C-alpha positions in Angstrom: -125.0 34.1 -26.4 -123.4 37.5 -26.9 -120.1 37.5 -28.8 -117.1 39.0 -27.1 -115.5 42.0 -28.7 -111.8 41.7 -29.8 -109.1 43.0 -27.6 -107.6 46.4 -28.2 -104.6 44.8 -29.9 -106.7 42.7 -32.3 -109.5 45.0 -33.2 -109.4 46.6 -36.7 -112.4 49.0 -36.3 -114.2 51.0 -33.6 -117.7 52.4 -33.5 -117.0 56.0 -32.4 -119.0 59.1 -31.3 -117.4 62.4 -30.7 -118.0 66.0 -29.6 -115.9 68.7 -31.3 -115.6 72.2 -29.9 -113.3 74.8 -31.3 -113.3 76.6 -27.9 -111.5 75.1 -25.0 -114.0 76.4 -22.4 -116.9 74.9 -24.2 -115.2 71.5 -24.6 -114.3 71.5 -20.9 -117.9 72.3 -20.0 -119.2 69.5 -22.3 -116.7 67.0 -20.6 -118.0 68.1 -17.2 -121.6 67.6 -18.2 -120.8 63.9 -19.0 -118.4 63.1 -16.2 -119.7 65.2 -13.3 -123.4 65.7 -14.1 -123.9 62.2 -15.6 -125.6 63.4 -18.8 -125.9 61.2 -21.8 -123.2 61.5 -24.4 -125.5 61.9 -27.3 -127.5 64.7 -25.5 -124.3 66.6 -24.7 -123.1 66.1 -28.3 -126.4 67.5 -29.6 -126.0 70.6 -27.5 -122.2 71.3 -27.6 -120.7 69.7 -30.7 -119.9 71.7 -33.8 -119.8 68.5 -35.9 -122.3 65.7 -36.1 -124.5 67.1 -33.4 -127.7 66.0 -35.1 -126.7 62.4 -34.9 -125.5 62.5 -31.3 -121.9 62.7 -32.4 -121.9 59.4 -34.3 -119.0 58.9 -36.6 -119.9 55.2 -37.2 -117.4 52.4 -37.7 -113.9 53.7 -38.2 -111.1 51.4 -39.2 -107.4 51.9 -38.4 -105.9 54.5 -40.8 -109.3 56.1 -41.6 -108.9 59.0 -39.2 -106.9 60.8 -41.9 -104.3 63.1 -40.2 -105.9 62.8 -36.8 -103.5 60.3 -35.3 -104.2 61.4 -31.7 -107.9 60.8 -32.2 -107.3 57.4 -33.7 -104.9 56.4 -30.9 -107.4 57.4 -28.2 -110.3 55.6 -30.0 -108.4 52.3 -30.2 -107.3 52.6 -26.6 -110.6 53.6 -25.0 -112.8 50.9 -23.5 -116.2 50.5 -25.2 -119.2 51.9 -23.2 -122.8 53.1 -23.6 -124.5 56.4 -24.0 -126.1 56.1 -20.6 -122.9 55.1 -18.8 -120.1 56.6 -20.9 -116.4 56.1 -20.6 -115.0 59.1 -22.4 -111.6 60.3 -23.4 -109.9 63.3 -22.0 -109.9 66.3 -24.3 -108.0 65.5 -27.5 -106.5 68.4 -29.4 -106.4 68.3 -33.2 -106.1 71.0 -35.8 -110.0 71.1 -35.8 -110.3 71.8 -32.1 -111.0 69.9 -29.0 -112.6 66.4 -29.2 -114.2 64.1 -26.6 -114.8 60.6 -27.8 -116.8 57.6 -26.8 -116.3 54.1 -28.3 -119.5 52.0 -28.5 -117.9 48.9 -29.9 -115.0 47.1 -31.4 -114.6 44.6 -34.2 
């Protein structure tokens, strides 16, 4: 029997992937590839992301408070529903001092 993931309110960590683009147009294009064209998140990350592209955007398990100064990224990660690479539920563009992020949460604990 598969265990249920904790609710948003009770989870202390999320398994996150992200796409980072310094250019708004490139980030918008990456988001469209996922949402409109149905491409896999990891494939879009490999092509578009300026960070962690070689690992499909994987950031691994991130606990609350570990996102450093990126509170907008952390807030979105802990609010987003978990999904899969093949059928991703992704964030809207998140702006930080590094650029534009798109995130996917693969799990909660």
